VOGU-337426 format. One record per residue: residue number from 1; residue in three letters; x, y, z of N, C-alpha, C in turn. Coordinates in Angstrom, 1 decimal, always signed. Atoms other than C-alpha are relative to their C-alpha. Layout:
N
+-----+------+--------+--------+--------+--------+--------+--------+--------+--------+--------+
| pos | code |    nc1 |    nc2 |    nc3 |   cac1 |   cac2 |   cac3 |    cc1 |    cc2 |    cc3 |
+-----+------+--------+--------+--------+--------+--------+--------+--------+--------+--------+
| NUM |  ALA |      X |      Y |      Z |      X |      Y |      Z |      X |      Y |      Z |
...
+-----+------+--------+--------+--------+--------+--------+--------+--------+--------+--------+
***
This chain:
144
+-----+------+--------+--------+--------+--------+--------+--------+--------+--------+--------+
| pos | code |    nc1 |    nc2 |    nc3 |   cac1 |   cac2 |   cac3 |    cc1 |    cc2 |    cc3 |
+-----+------+--------+--------+--------+--------+--------+--------+--------+--------+--------+
|   1 |  MET |   +0.5 |   -0.6 |   +0.9 | +122.8 |  +90.6 |  +87.2 |   -1.2 |   -0.3 |   +0.5 |
|   2 |  GLN |   +1.1 |   +0.3 |   -0.3 | +119.8 |  +91.0 |  +86.9 |   -1.5 |   +0.1 |   -1.1 |
|   3 |  ASN |   +0.8 |   +0.4 |   +1.7 | +116.8 |  +89.8 |  +84.7 |   -1.8 |   -0.1 |   +1.5 |
|   4 |  LYS |   +1.1 |   -0.5 |   +0.1 | +113.0 |  +91.0 |  +84.7 |   -1.2 |   -1.0 |   -0.4 |
|   5 |  MET |   +1.0 |   +0.6 |   +1.0 | +110.0 |  +89.0 |  +84.0 |   -1.6 |   +0.7 |   +0.5 |
|   6 |  SER |   +1.3 |   -0.2 |   -0.3 | +106.3 |  +89.9 |  +84.0 |   -0.7 |   -0.5 |   -0.8 |
|   7 |  LEU |   +0.7 |   +0.5 |   +0.0 | +102.8 |  +88.6 |  +83.6 |   -1.3 |   +0.4 |   -0.2 |
|   8 |  SER |   +0.0 |   +0.0 |   -0.9 |  +99.9 |  +89.1 |  +83.4 |   -1.5 |   -0.7 |   -0.2 |
|   9 |  PHE |   +1.0 |   +1.0 |   -0.2 |  +96.2 |  +86.6 |  +83.4 |   -1.2 |   +0.5 |   +0.7 |
|  10 |  ILE |   +1.5 |   +0.0 |   -0.8 |  +92.3 |  +86.6 |  +84.2 |   +0.0 |   -0.3 |   +1.4 |
|  11 |  SER |   +0.4 |   -0.4 |   -1.4 |  +91.2 |  +86.8 |  +88.1 |   -0.6 |   -2.2 |   +0.1 |
|  12 |  ILE |   +1.1 |   +1.3 |   -0.6 |  +89.8 |  +82.4 |  +87.7 |   +1.2 |   -0.6 |   +0.9 |
|  13 |  SER |   -0.9 |   +1.5 |   -0.8 |  +91.2 |  +79.6 |  +90.2 |   +1.4 |   -0.9 |   -0.9 |
|  14 |  GLN |   -1.2 |   +1.0 |   +1.2 |  +93.3 |  +77.7 |  +87.2 |   +1.3 |   +0.5 |   +0.0 |
|  15 |  ASN |   -0.9 |   -0.9 |   +0.1 |  +95.1 |  +80.6 |  +87.2 |   +1.1 |   +0.0 |   +1.0 |
|  16 |  GLU |   -1.2 |   +0.2 |   -1.2 |  +97.4 |  +79.9 |  +90.6 |   -0.1 |   -0.9 |   -0.2 |
|  17 |  ALA |   -1.1 |   +1.0 |   -0.3 |  +98.6 |  +77.1 |  +89.9 |   +0.7 |   +0.6 |   -1.1 |
|  18 |  PHE |   -1.2 |   -0.9 |   +0.6 | +100.1 |  +78.9 |  +86.6 |   +1.1 |   +0.7 |   +0.3 |
|  19 |  ALA |   -0.3 |   -0.9 |   -0.2 | +101.1 |  +81.6 |  +87.9 |   +1.7 |   -0.7 |   +1.0 |
|  20 |  ARG |   -1.0 |   +0.8 |   -0.9 | +103.2 |  +79.0 |  +90.9 |   +1.1 |   -0.7 |   -0.8 |
|  21 |  ASN |   -0.7 |   +0.3 |   +0.8 | +104.8 |  +77.3 |  +88.0 |   +1.2 |   +1.4 |   -1.1 |
|  22 |  VAL |   -0.6 |   -1.4 |   +1.1 | +105.8 |  +80.6 |  +85.9 |   +1.2 |   +0.2 |   +1.7 |
|  23 |  ILE |   -0.4 |   +0.0 |   -1.1 | +107.6 |  +81.3 |  +89.6 |   +1.3 |   -0.7 |   -0.1 |
|  24 |  ALA |   -1.0 |   +1.6 |   -1.0 | +109.3 |  +78.1 |  +90.4 |   +0.9 |   +0.4 |   -1.9 |
|  25 |  SER |   -1.0 |   +0.2 |   +0.8 | +110.7 |  +78.5 |  +86.6 |   +0.7 |   +0.7 |   -0.2 |
|  26 |  PHE |   -1.3 |   -1.7 |   +0.3 | +111.9 |  +82.5 |  +86.2 |   +0.8 |   -1.0 |   +1.4 |
|  27 |  MET |   -1.2 |   -0.5 |   -0.8 | +114.2 |  +81.6 |  +89.9 |   +0.4 |   -0.8 |   -0.2 |
|  28 |  LEU |   -0.7 |   +0.3 |   +0.3 | +115.7 |  +78.6 |  +88.1 |   +1.3 |   -0.4 |   -0.2 |
|  29 |  SER |   -0.9 |   -0.7 |   +0.2 | +118.5 |  +81.0 |  +87.3 |   +0.6 |   +0.1 |   +1.5 |
|  30 |  LEU |   -0.8 |   +0.2 |   -1.0 | +119.3 |  +81.1 |  +91.1 |   +0.7 |   -1.0 |   +0.4 |
|  31 |  ASN |   -0.1 |   +1.1 |   -0.8 | +119.9 |  +77.5 |  +91.7 |   -0.4 |   -0.1 |   +1.3 |
|  32 |  PRO |   +0.0 |   +0.6 |   -1.7 | +117.7 |  +77.4 |  +94.6 |   -0.4 |   -1.3 |   +0.3 |
|  33 |  THR |   +0.9 |   +1.5 |   -0.6 | +117.2 |  +74.7 |  +96.8 |   -1.8 |   -0.4 |   +0.4 |
|  34 |  LEU |   +1.1 |   +0.6 |   -0.1 | +114.0 |  +72.3 |  +96.8 |   -1.3 |   +1.2 |   +0.8 |
|  35 |  SER |   -0.1 |   -0.3 |   -0.7 | +112.9 |  +73.5 |  +99.9 |   -0.5 |   +1.7 |   -0.4 |
|  36 |  GLU |   +0.3 |   -0.9 |   +0.0 | +113.2 |  +77.0 |  +98.9 |   -1.5 |   +0.7 |   -1.6 |
|  37 |  ILE |   +1.0 |   -0.4 |   +1.8 | +111.2 |  +76.7 |  +95.2 |   -1.2 |   +0.0 |   +0.7 |
|  38 |  SER |   +1.8 |   +0.1 |   -0.3 | +108.3 |  +75.2 |  +97.6 |   -0.5 |   +2.0 |   +1.0 |
|  39 |  ASP |   +0.8 |   -1.0 |   -1.1 | +108.1 |  +78.4 | +100.1 |   +0.0 |   +1.3 |   -1.3 |
|  40 |  VAL |   +0.9 |   -0.5 |   +1.4 | +108.1 |  +81.0 |  +96.6 |   -1.0 |   +0.0 |   -0.6 |
|  41 |  LYS |   +1.4 |   -0.1 |   +0.4 | +105.6 |  +79.3 |  +95.0 |   -1.0 |   +0.0 |   +1.4 |
|  42 |  THR |   +1.4 |   -0.6 |   -1.0 | +103.3 |  +79.0 |  +98.4 |   -0.2 |   +1.4 |   +0.4 |
|  43 |  ALA |   +0.7 |   -1.2 |   -0.3 | +103.5 |  +82.6 |  +98.7 |   +0.0 |   +1.0 |   -1.3 |
|  44 |  VAL |   +0.3 |   -0.8 |   +1.2 | +103.1 |  +83.4 |  +95.3 |   -2.1 |   -0.5 |   +0.0 |
|  45 |  SER |   +1.4 |   +0.4 |   -0.2 |  +99.8 |  +80.9 |  +95.8 |   -0.9 |   +1.2 |   +0.8 |
|  46 |  GLU |   +1.3 |   -1.0 |   -0.8 |  +98.3 |  +83.1 |  +98.3 |   -0.2 |   +0.9 |   -0.4 |
|  47 |  ALA |   +0.1 |   -1.4 |   +0.4 |  +99.3 |  +86.1 |  +97.3 |   -1.8 |   +0.4 |   -1.1 |
|  48 |  VAL |   +0.1 |   -0.2 |   +1.3 |  +97.6 |  +85.4 |  +93.7 |   -1.8 |   -0.9 |   +0.4 |
|  49 |  THR |   +0.6 |   +0.9 |   -0.1 |  +94.9 |  +83.0 |  +95.7 |   -1.1 |   +1.8 |   +0.4 |
|  50 |  ASN |   +0.9 |   -1.6 |   -0.6 |  +93.6 |  +86.9 |  +97.7 |   -0.3 |   +1.0 |   -1.0 |
|  51 |  ALA |   +0.5 |   -1.5 |   +1.6 |  +93.9 |  +89.0 |  +94.3 |   -1.6 |   -1.2 |   -0.4 |
|  52 |  ILE |   +2.0 |   +0.1 |   +0.4 |  +90.7 |  +86.3 |  +92.9 |   -0.9 |   +0.0 |   +1.0 |
|  53 |  VAL |   +1.4 |   +0.0 |   -0.4 |  +89.1 |  +85.5 |  +95.7 |   -0.4 |   +1.1 |   +0.8 |
|  54 |  HIS |   +0.6 |   -1.5 |   -0.8 |  +89.1 |  +88.6 |  +98.1 |   -0.1 |   +1.4 |   -1.4 |
|  55 |  GLY |   +0.0 |   -1.0 |   +1.1 |  +90.6 |  +91.1 |  +95.0 |   -1.2 |   +0.1 |   -0.9 |
|  56 |  TYR |   +0.5 |   -0.6 |   +0.7 |  +88.4 |  +90.5 |  +93.1 |   -2.2 |   -0.4 |   -0.1 |
|  57 |  LYS |   +0.8 |   +0.5 |   -0.7 |  +85.5 |  +88.7 |  +94.7 |   -0.7 |   -1.3 |   -1.0 |
|  58 |  SER |   +0.1 |   +0.7 |   +1.5 |  +82.9 |  +87.2 |  +91.7 |   -0.1 |   +0.6 |   -1.0 |
|  59 |  GLU |   -0.3 |   -0.7 |   +1.8 |  +84.1 |  +89.9 |  +88.8 |   +1.6 |   -0.9 |   -0.3 |
|  60 |  MET |   -1.5 |   +0.4 |   +0.5 |  +86.4 |  +88.9 |  +86.6 |   +0.7 |   +1.4 |   +0.0 |
|  61 |  GLY |   -1.5 |   -0.9 |   -0.1 |  +90.0 |  +90.7 |  +86.8 |   +1.1 |   +0.0 |   -1.1 |
|  62 |  ILE |   -1.7 |   +0.3 |   +0.4 |  +93.6 |  +90.8 |  +85.9 |   +0.9 |   +0.1 |   +0.9 |
|  63 |  VAL |   -1.4 |   +0.4 |   -1.2 |  +96.6 |  +89.6 |  +88.2 |   +0.9 |   +0.8 |   -0.7 |
|  64 |  GLU |   -1.8 |   -1.1 |   +0.7 |  +99.9 |  +91.3 |  +87.5 |   +0.3 |   -1.0 |   +0.7 |
|  65 |  LEU |   -0.6 |   +0.8 |   -0.7 | +102.7 |  +89.0 |  +88.4 |   +1.1 |   +0.6 |   -0.9 |
|  66 |  SER |   -1.0 |   -1.3 |   +0.3 | +106.1 |  +90.8 |  +88.0 |   +1.1 |   -0.2 |   +0.9 |
|  67 |  ALA |   -0.8 |   +0.1 |   -0.6 | +109.2 |  +89.4 |  +89.3 |   +1.3 |   +0.5 |   -0.6 |
|  68 |  VAL |   -0.8 |   -0.1 |   +1.0 | +112.7 |  +90.3 |  +89.2 |   +1.9 |   -0.6 |   +0.9 |
|  69 |  ILE |   -0.5 |   +1.4 |   -1.4 | +116.1 |  +88.3 |  +90.7 |   +1.4 |   +2.0 |   -0.1 |
|  70 |  ASP |   -0.6 |   -1.1 |   -0.2 | +118.7 |  +90.8 |  +91.6 |   +1.6 |   -0.6 |   +1.4 |
|  71 |  GLY |   -0.3 |   +1.6 |   -0.3 | +122.1 |  +88.5 |  +92.0 |   -0.4 |   -0.9 |   +0.8 |
|  72 |  GLN |   +0.5 |   +1.3 |   -0.3 | +120.9 |  +86.1 |  +94.5 |   -1.3 |   +0.8 |   +0.8 |
|  73 |  SER |   +1.7 |   +0.6 |   -0.4 | +117.1 |  +87.1 |  +95.6 |   -0.7 |   +0.8 |   -1.1 |
|  74 |  ILE |   +0.9 |   -0.7 |   +1.0 | +114.1 |  +87.9 |  +94.0 |   -1.0 |   +0.1 |   +1.0 |
|  75 |  HIS |   +1.3 |   -0.8 |   +0.3 | +111.6 |  +90.0 |  +93.9 |   -1.1 |   +0.1 |   -0.8 |
|  76 |  ILE |   +1.6 |   +0.5 |   +0.4 | +107.5 |  +89.6 |  +93.5 |   -0.6 |   +1.1 |   +0.3 |
|  77 |  GLU |   +1.1 |   -1.1 |   -0.8 | +104.8 |  +92.0 |  +93.0 |   -1.1 |   -1.1 |   -0.5 |
|  78 |  ILE |   +1.4 |   +0.8 |   +0.5 | +101.5 |  +90.3 |  +92.6 |   -1.0 |   +1.3 |   +0.6 |
|  79 |  LYS |   +0.7 |   -1.2 |   +0.0 |  +98.8 |  +93.3 |  +91.7 |   -1.0 |   -0.5 |   -0.5 |
|  80 |  ASP |   +1.5 |   +0.6 |   +0.2 |  +95.5 |  +92.9 |  +91.3 |   -0.7 |   +2.0 |   +0.1 |
|  81 |  GLY |   +0.6 |   -1.5 |   +0.3 |  +92.9 |  +96.2 |  +90.2 |   -1.4 |   -0.3 |   +0.6 |
|  82 |  GLY |   +1.5 |   +0.4 |   -0.6 |  +90.1 |  +95.0 |  +92.7 |   -0.6 |   +1.3 |   +1.4 |
|  83 |  VAL |   +0.6 |   -0.2 |   -0.4 |  +88.4 |  +95.7 |  +95.5 |   +0.9 |   +1.4 |   +1.5 |
|  84 |  GLY |   -1.7 |   -0.5 |   -0.7 |  +91.5 |  +96.3 |  +97.7 |   -0.7 |   +0.0 |   +1.5 |
|  85 |  ILE |   -0.2 |   +0.2 |   -0.9 |  +91.9 |  +96.6 | +101.0 |   +0.0 |   +0.7 |   +1.7 |
|  86 |  GLU |   +0.6 |   -1.0 |   -1.0 |  +90.0 |  +99.0 | +104.0 |   +1.2 |   -0.4 |   +0.9 |
|  87 |  ASN |   -1.2 |   +0.0 |   -0.9 |  +92.6 |  +97.9 | +106.7 |   +0.9 |   -1.3 |   +0.3 |
|  88 |  VAL |   -0.8 |   +1.0 |   +0.4 |  +95.7 |  +96.4 | +105.8 |   +1.0 |   -1.0 |   +1.1 |
|  89 |  ASP |   -0.7 |   +0.9 |   -0.9 |  +97.3 |  +95.8 | +109.2 |   -1.5 |   -1.2 |   +0.5 |
|  90 |  LEU |   +0.8 |   +0.8 |   +0.1 |  +94.1 |  +93.8 | +110.3 |   -0.1 |   -1.4 |   -0.4 |
|  91 |  ALA |   +0.1 |   +1.1 |   +1.0 |  +93.9 |  +92.5 | +107.3 |   +1.2 |   -1.9 |   +0.1 |
|  92 |  LYS |   -1.6 |   +0.3 |   +0.6 |  +98.1 |  +91.1 | +107.7 |   -0.6 |   -0.9 |   +1.4 |
|  93 |  GLU |   +0.3 |   +1.1 |   -1.6 |  +96.3 |  +89.0 | +111.6 |   -0.5 |   -1.1 |   -0.5 |
|  94 |  PRO |   -0.5 |   +1.1 |   +0.1 |  +96.6 |  +85.9 | +111.7 |   -2.4 |   -0.7 |   +0.2 |
|  95 |  PHE |   +1.6 |   +1.0 |   +0.0 |  +92.4 |  +84.0 | +110.9 |   -0.7 |   +0.9 |   -0.5 |
|  96 |  PHE |   +1.2 |   -1.5 |   +0.4 |  +91.2 |  +88.0 | +109.5 |   -0.5 |   -1.2 |   -1.5 |
|  97 |  THR |   +0.0 |   +0.3 |   +0.6 |  +89.7 |  +86.8 | +106.9 |   -1.9 |   +0.6 |   -0.9 |
|  98 |  THR |   +1.6 |   -0.9 |   +0.8 |  +86.4 |  +88.7 | +104.3 |   -1.1 |   -0.7 |   -0.6 |
|  99 |  GLY |   +0.6 |   +1.1 |   +0.5 |  +85.9 |  +85.2 | +103.2 |   -1.5 |   -0.6 |   +0.4 |
| 100 |  ILE |   +1.4 |   +0.2 |   -0.9 |  +82.7 |  +83.5 | +104.3 |   +0.8 |   -0.9 |   +1.0 |
| 101 |  GLU |   -1.1 |   +0.1 |   -0.9 |  +83.2 |  +82.3 | +107.6 |   -0.3 |   -2.0 |   -0.3 |
| 102 |  GLY |   -0.2 |   +1.7 |   +0.2 |  +84.4 |  +78.1 | +107.8 |   +0.5 |   -0.3 |   -1.5 |
| 103 |  GLU |   -0.5 |   +0.4 |   +2.0 |  +85.5 |  +78.6 | +103.3 |   +1.3 |   +0.4 |   +0.6 |
| 104 |  ARG |   -1.8 |   -1.3 |   -0.4 |  +89.1 |  +80.9 | +104.8 |   +0.1 |   -0.5 |   +0.8 |
| 105 |  SER |   -0.4 |   -0.2 |   -1.4 |  +91.2 |  +80.6 | +107.1 |   +0.8 |   +1.1 |   +0.4 |
| 106 |  GLY |   -0.5 |   -0.8 |   -0.4 |  +92.6 |  +83.5 | +107.0 |   +1.9 |   +0.3 |   +0.3 |
| 107 |  MET |   -1.6 |   +0.5 |   -0.3 |  +95.9 |  +82.6 | +107.3 |   +1.0 |   +0.6 |   -0.6 |
| 108 |  GLY |   -1.2 |   +0.3 |   +1.6 |  +97.6 |  +83.7 | +103.5 |   +0.5 |   +1.1 |   +0.7 |
| 109 |  PHE |   -1.1 |   -0.5 |   -0.1 |  +99.6 |  +86.5 | +104.5 |   +0.5 |   +0.2 |   +1.0 |
| 110 |  THR |   -1.0 |   +0.9 |   -1.2 | +100.8 |  +84.6 | +107.8 |   +0.8 |   -0.8 |   -0.9 |
| 111 |  VAL |   -1.0 |   +0.8 |   +1.1 | +101.8 |  +82.1 | +105.3 |   +0.7 |   +1.3 |   -1.1 |
| 112 |  MET |   -1.4 |   -0.5 |   +0.6 | +103.7 |  +84.6 | +103.2 |   +0.8 |   +0.9 |   +0.0 |
| 113 |  ARG |   -0.6 |   -0.2 |   -0.3 | +105.1 |  +85.9 | +105.5 |   +1.3 |   -1.1 |   +0.6 |
| 114 |  THR |   -0.9 |   +0.5 |   -0.6 | +106.6 |  +82.9 | +106.9 |   +0.6 |   -0.8 |   -0.6 |
| 115 |  PHE |   -1.1 |   +1.0 |   +1.2 | +108.4 |  +81.6 | +103.6 |   +1.0 |   +0.9 |   -0.4 |
| 116 |  MET |   -0.3 |   -1.2 |   +1.0 | +109.3 |  +85.3 | +102.3 |   +1.0 |   +0.3 |   +1.2 |
| 117 |  ASP |   -0.5 |   -1.2 |   -1.3 | +112.1 |  +87.7 | +104.4 |   -0.8 |   +1.2 |   -0.1 |
| 118 |  SER |   +1.3 |   -1.6 |   -0.5 | +109.4 |  +90.4 | +103.6 |   -0.7 |   -0.2 |   -1.0 |
| 119 |  VAL |   +1.4 |   +0.6 |   +1.4 | +106.0 |  +91.0 | +102.1 |   -0.6 |   +1.1 |   +0.8 |
| 120 |  ASP |   +0.5 |   -1.4 |   +0.2 | +104.9 |  +94.1 | +101.9 |   -1.5 |   +0.1 |   -0.5 |
| 121 |  VAL |   +1.3 |   -0.4 |   -0.2 | +100.9 |  +95.5 | +101.2 |   -0.1 |   +1.0 |   -0.3 |
| 122 |  ILE |   +0.1 |   -1.3 |   +0.1 |  +99.9 |  +97.9 |  +99.8 |   -0.9 |   +0.5 |   -1.1 |
| 123 |  SER |   +1.4 |   -0.1 |   +0.3 |  +96.0 |  +99.1 |  +99.3 |   -0.9 |   +1.2 |   +0.0 |
| 124 |  LYS |   +0.8 |   -1.1 |   -0.7 |  +93.3 | +101.3 |  +98.9 |   -1.0 |   -0.8 |   -0.8 |
| 125 |  VAL |   +1.8 |   +0.6 |   +0.3 |  +89.8 | +100.6 |  +98.6 |   -0.3 |   +0.4 |   -1.4 |
| 126 |  ASN |   +1.0 |   +0.6 |   +0.8 |  +87.9 | +100.1 |  +95.4 |   +1.4 |   +0.3 |   -1.2 |
| 127 |  GLU |   -0.8 |   -0.3 |   +0.8 |  +91.9 | +100.7 |  +93.8 |   +0.4 |   -1.7 |   -0.3 |
| 128 |  GLY |   -1.1 |   +1.7 |   +0.2 |  +93.3 |  +96.9 |  +94.0 |   +0.4 |   +0.3 |   +1.7 |
| 129 |  THR |   -1.2 |   -0.5 |   -1.3 |  +95.9 |  +95.8 |  +96.2 |   +1.7 |   -0.6 |   -0.9 |
| 130 |  THR |   -1.1 |   +0.6 |   -0.1 |  +99.5 |  +95.0 |  +95.7 |   +1.0 |   -0.7 |   +1.3 |
| 131 |  VAL |   -0.8 |   +0.1 |   -1.2 | +101.9 |  +92.9 |  +97.5 |   +1.4 |   -0.6 |   -0.6 |
| 132 |  ILE |   -1.9 |   +0.1 |   +0.4 | +105.7 |  +92.9 |  +97.5 |   +0.3 |   -1.2 |   +1.2 |
| 133 |  MET |   -0.8 |   +1.6 |   -0.9 | +107.8 |  +89.6 |  +98.6 |   +1.1 |   +0.7 |   -0.4 |
| 134 |  SER |   -1.9 |   +0.5 |   +0.2 | +111.5 |  +89.1 |  +98.5 |   +0.3 |   -0.8 |   +1.1 |
| 135 |  LYS |   -0.5 |   +1.3 |   -0.6 | +113.6 |  +85.9 |  +99.1 |   +1.3 |   +0.3 |   -0.6 |
| 136 |  LYS |   -1.6 |   +0.5 |   +0.6 | +117.2 |  +85.2 |  +99.1 |   +0.2 |   -1.4 |   -0.4 |
| 137 |  ILE |   -0.6 |   +1.2 |   +0.5 | +118.2 |  +82.7 |  +97.6 |   +1.7 |   -0.2 |   +0.2 |
| 138 |  SER |   -1.5 |   +0.7 |   -0.3 | +121.2 |  +80.5 |  +98.9 |   +0.8 |   -0.1 |   -0.9 |
| 139 |  ASN |   -1.1 |   +0.1 |   +1.0 | +122.9 |  +79.6 |  +95.3 |   +0.5 |   -1.6 |   +0.5 |
| 140 |  GLY |   -0.6 |   +1.4 |   -0.2 | +123.0 |  +75.8 |  +96.4 |   +0.5 |   -0.3 |   +0.8 |
| 141 |  ALA |   -0.1 |   +0.1 |   -1.2 | +124.0 |  +76.2 |  +99.5 |   -0.6 |   -1.1 |   +0.3 |
| 142 |  ASP |   +0.9 |   +1.3 |   -0.9 | +123.3 |  +73.3 | +101.9 |   -1.2 |   -0.8 |   -1.0 |
| 143 |  LYS |   +0.8 |   +1.3 |   +0.4 | +122.1 |  +71.3 |  +99.2 |   -1.4 |   -1.0 |   +0.4 |
| 144 |  GLU |   +0.7 |   +0.7 |   +0.0 | +119.4 |  +69.5 |  +99.6 |   -0.5 |   -1.6 |   -0.7 |
+-----+------+--------+--------+--------+--------+--------+--------+--------+--------+--------+
***
């Protein structure tokens, strides 16, 4: 069975928690383990935070979250219309950040790749960034 959802929200930090909770609720039909829920919520949190902090910087914008459940997999897209990423490969490197030194760890994409089966990043300068992630859910096998 395939199920889809999408929502848009303004780029304020309070909406990061909202996005985490929405994705957790949406994936419940897959009967995920607590660990799988936590993994997906963490990855979504990182992607949404990147959109808010780096995509829009101090500007207000819209973050779009969409997800598709296809069989036992969840596919997630987080999109912003912000400044974009000049060098995606460099941005994916651990500890690289465009934020203020000491304020950001530069581990967002590393965290996403750790918790998801796949992570792709599409970005154009001055047009925005889309993060596409997928994870196969165990359907309760080896429940915690």
